N, C-alpha and C positions, 0 to 999 in steps of 0.2 A: 504493500499499500504505500503511495507517495505521501511525503510529509504533510502537504497541503490537505489531502484527503484525510489522514489521521486527524489532523487538527480540526477540520470540520465535523468528523465524527465525534471527536472529544467534546467540542462545544456542544453540540446537540444532546450528547448524553448528560452533559452538566445541566443544561436547561431542563431536560426531562426529569432529572432527579430532584431539581428545585420545585418544579410543579407538582411532582407526585408527593412531596413531603406534606402538602395539605390537602391532598385528595383531588376531587375533579372540580373544585371551585374555580372560578375564572376572574382575574383582576386585570387583564389586559385592555388595551384601547383598540380602537379601529373597528371595522365592520364586523358585526356579530359578537362583540365583546363589551363587557360592562366597563364602568369607569375605573380608572387606575387610581389606587389609593395616593393622595398627596398631589395628584396632577389635575389641573383645570387647563382651560385654554389660555389662561393668562399667568398661572403660577405653578411652581414645583416647591413642595413643602418637604424638606429634609430635617432630621434632627441628630443630636449627638449627646452623649454623656462626657462630661469634664470634670476635673477637680478644681473646681473654683474656689473651693475652701479645702481644708484639710492638709495632710503631710505631704501632698504632691503639688500642692497650689502654687509654690514659688516656681514662677516662670511658666508652668503649664497653663495657668489661668489666662494667659495672654494669647494662647493659640485660636481659641474659637472666635474671639473678637477679630483677631486678623484674618481668619477665613471668612468671617462675615463681612468685613470691609472689602475684601476681594469681591464677594458677591454683590455688594452694593455698587462696586465699580461696574460690574457686568450689567447689572439692572439699570444703572444709569445710562448704559449705552444701548438699551433695547432688550436686555435679557438673552436667553437661549431659545432660538426658534420662536420668538415672541413671548416667552414666558419669563417671569421674574422668579428668582430663588429666595424662598423664605427659609431661614436657618433657625430652628429651635434648639437652644442650648440649655441643657439640664445639668445642674450640679450634683455629683454624686459623692463628693468629698473623699474620693479615691477608696470608697468602701463598697465592697462587692454586694453587700445587701441592698445598699442605696441603689446601686447600678441596676439591678434587677427591677426594682420598683420603677425608677425613672425611664427605663427602656420599655416597660410594659405600657406606661402612660404615652409615651410617644407613639407607640404601635397601634395600641388599641383604643386610645382616646383621641389623640391628635391626628392619626391615620397618615404618618409620614411616608413618603415614597420610598426612603431609604434611611439607614443609619450610616453617617458618614463620619469617619475618624474618631470613633469611640475610643477614649484613651485608657490604657493600663492593661497589664497582662493579668493580674488577678481579678481585676473588675470585669473585663470584657470577656474572660473565659466562661464566666457563668451566664452569658446571655446568648452564647452560640446556639444552642438547640432551640431556645425560644425564637430567634430570628428565623432559623431554618424552617421551623414548623409553621411559621406565619409567612414564609415566602418573601420575607423582606431583604432586599440587597444589602449587604453588610460590608460597605467599601472603605478600603484605606485605612484599616485600624491603626491606631496610634501606638504601636508597640511592635517589637521585632521577634515575638514570639513564634516559633514554628508552628503553633496551633492553627494560625490563619492559612497556611498553605497545605490545605487537606481538600484538594477539589472533589475527590470522591465522597468524602464524608459531609463537607460542607461547601457545596458548590457555589453558594452566594456569597462567601467570604473572601476578601482580598486583603493582604497587609499593605503597608506602606514603607515603614521603616526597614532597613537592612535586617535580616535575620540575624539575632543576637549570636549565633554560632559563627556566621560569617564575620561578624565584627570581632568576636573573640580571637578568631584566626588572624585577622589583620593586625590586632593590638600585639598579639604573640609573635608575629613575624617581625615587628618592630623590635621586640625584646631579643629574639634569637640573633637577628642580624646587626643591630646596633649596640645592645647591652648584653653580650654574651658573658656566661659565668656569674652574672649577678644572681643573688638569692630573691625569689619571686613569691609574693603572696597574693592571695585574691580575697576580696570582699564583695559579696553579691547579695541582692535581695532574695529573700527565701521563698522563691517560686521559679516559674520557668524562665523568668528573666536571668536570675543568677545562675540557674543550672545550665541553661543553654550557652550563655556566655563562657563559663567554666569549661563546658565541653568544648568549645571552640578553642581556648586557650590550650587545653590539654591535647588537642589534636595536632598542634604545631610543636609545643614544648615537651610533650610527654607527660603522663600521668604523675611521675614521680618528680617532676621539676618544680611544682608548686609546693614550696616547703610548709606553708600554713594557708588553710582555707577557713573562711569565716562568713557567717551569714548575719542579716539584720532583719527585723520586722518593722514595718513602717509605724506600728503602734508604740514602739519603744525607742525614744530619741538618743537613749544612752549607748554609744558605740566604745566606750573607753575599754570595756573588757576585750573586744575584738582588736582595736588598735594596740592595746597592751601586749596582747599575744604577738601580734606582728613585730613589736620591738624586741620582745623577749627571743623571738626566732631569728632575729639579725637581718630581717628582710631589707632588701636594698630597693626592690621595685615592688610597688603595690598596684594591682590592676583592680579597678572600681567598676562593678556593675551596680550603679546606684542612681537614684532620682536625685535631682539637684539639692533637695535639703539634705540629703545624706552624704552627698559628695562634700558639701560644706562642713556637716558634722564631722566628717572624717578627717579633713584636712586641718580643721580648728582644734580637734581633740589631739591629733598628732603633734601638733605645735606645742600644746599644753604639756604633753609628755616628753618634749624634746626629742621628737622622732621626726626625721625629715627625709623619707624615701622619695624616689622618682615616682611620681603618680602618672598612671595611664587610665584614662577615663572613658568609658562608653559615651557615645553621642548622646544618650538619654540624659546624662547628668553632667555635662562638660561646657555648658554655655557660659562662657566667662563673664558677660555682664550680669547674668542671674546669679552666679556664684559670688561676685564681687558685692552684689547688694546684700546677699545674706551674710557675708563675712564683715562688712562694714569697714572700720578701721584696719582689720587684718587682711584686707583683700590682696596684700602684697604676698600672702602666703600661697597665692596661686602661681607665682613666677616659676616658669619651667615645667608646668603642668602640660602633659601631652594628651590631647583628646582626638576624637574621631568625628567626621561629619561628611555629607554627601550632598549639601547644598551650599550655595554661595555663601561666603562669611558676610556676617551683617555689617561689618565696618568696611567692606571693599566697595567704596563709593564709585569706583571706575566700572564695576560691573553693571551691565544694562539691566539684569533682573533686580539687583538691588536698587537702582535708580527707579525702576518701576514700582517696586514694592514700597519704596520710600514715599514716592509721590501718592500711592493710594493710601498709605498710613496717614499722611497728612490731610488727605481729603475726605477719608471716610472712617478714620479710626481715631480721630481727635488728636492726631500727632502725638500718639502715645509712645513711650520709651521704645526704642527700636532695637531688637536684639534677635538672637537665633530663633526664638519661639515665634517671632512675628514673621520671619522668613519662611519657617516651616508652615504656619497656618495658611499663609497666602499660597504656598507651593502646592498644598492639599486642594486649595480652592481652584487653583488654575487646572490641576488635573481633573477634578470632577466636571469642570466646565467642558474641557476637552472630550471628555467620556460622553457627556450630555450631547454635544454637537455630533460627535460620531453615531449616537444611538438614532438621530434622526428626529424628525418632528412628531412622528407618531410614537410617542414615548411610551414604552412599557418596562416593568422590571426585567422581563426576560430579555428585552432588547439592550438594556443598559449593562447587564451582565455579559451579554455577547460582545458588546463593544469593548469592555475592559479585556475580555479573554483574546480578542484580536490582536492585542499588542500594538506595537508600534508607537506608542505615547512618548513623547519627549517633552521636556520642560527645562527648569533650572538646575536640574541634578547633575551633579559631576560623574555619577556612576550610572550604568544602565538601568532602566526598569525591566523586570524580568516577566511581566504578565504574558501568560499564554492560557490556552485551554487546560494545560497540564501543570501549570506553574502559578500559584496565586500568592507568591511572595511578592514584596515590593522591590526596593532598590537592591542591587546585587554588589555593592561595594562601597567604599569610603576612602577618603584621604585624611591624612594626619595633620593635626595643627599643634601650636605650642603657644603658650602665653609668654610674652616677652615685653618688658617695659609697660605691662598692664594692658596690653593688646594681643588679641588672639589672631594669629595667622597661619596659613597652610605652608606646609613644606613637603617636598618630595612628590613622588606620583601619585595618582589615584590607584588604588588596587581593587581588583575583583576577585572572588573566589566563590565556592559552594559551601553547603553545610557538611558535605561529606569530607573525603580525603583528598580532594582536589587541590592543587597547589594555589598559593597566593600569588597573583601575576598582575602586573601593570596593565592598566586600562587607558588606552591612548586617546579615545574618541573625545572631542570637545563638546560642551553643551550648546544646544542652538541659541540663538538670539530670540528674545521675545517678540511677538508681533508688534507691529507700530502702535496699535491701540491696547495692547497688553491683553487681548482677549483671542483665544485659539479660534480659528475658523472651522466651519463644518467641513468635514471630509467627505 
């Protein structure tokens, strides 16, 4: 069977699975079909769950307003196929029980077309089956868990962030090539975020290379025992799979214990402006921190995407402080609009999933988007950055890899430039 034929069969199978999940009901549009939830001739209603409060609110509370600002820009320019996007943002406090409650409200009461960019590994994991059974597209989850990349089990779910195992491999590749022989420790969130990241690290360094492994739970802000264990073990490099608040806690606690390792931090918790705000007068502790990212750096004013997003931030987001979370939120908005354009004027839930699975989407990312009928993960690589002189800048090449045993290799393709009006055209 030719690759194009296999892809068509896989897409058809995924759509069939999604439809079968809720029996023979019909939510499509067009001739002979009923109304599509969340879609009218003039509006598309989508929803999300976000930690606007709670232990992950630092930084992350800026994401949804940035996405909404991008949608407001699109709406001000005529919308998508004549429809304006309404974005309903619900606060779940990064609490899985709250997530289930607010997502049920969005689906059953607000009748949203899709859930877009729901944030968090522990939070979003608990709504996968509910969204599947209600045939709700679950697009661009704000997490790098491998749980989102299960096309057979969850045909309507697609990730956005790089897979945490991919990221762990890229961070470990830097340790292996640039910091050989150093004692390595690992602190990760006590869920798939931490476990998947550690799996990637150990694929490159080997299981015995990490001399101390610790976890944290977001309900306990005391990480002194974990950091103390790293100091006692003589660790020289510490890899963090942490949300921003716990990155700041780890760095601040280490300083109090007179422990100054080389920090390598997941993209999840490495945004320097967010961390500097958390640390306040101690922001200098971030000097030398190495992070990873896959979107343009917020301070790269020569980048055309940053220029576009800065303009939208001023016009539609009250000129809020501009950081990596702002860039992230607008990048998600751009991709969603790109997919809506590709899905066409006769918008259905099946049609938007098919549009994502066709792949070929391009935007501000430094690494490739991997969407296909058989791959529901998001970005496939990252580039490393370093804090120096209070600024975060990229260094070295962009890398890509897989979640298996494939090599970490350089990715040479350059990002595309944004459209003149900042809105993807219909394909």
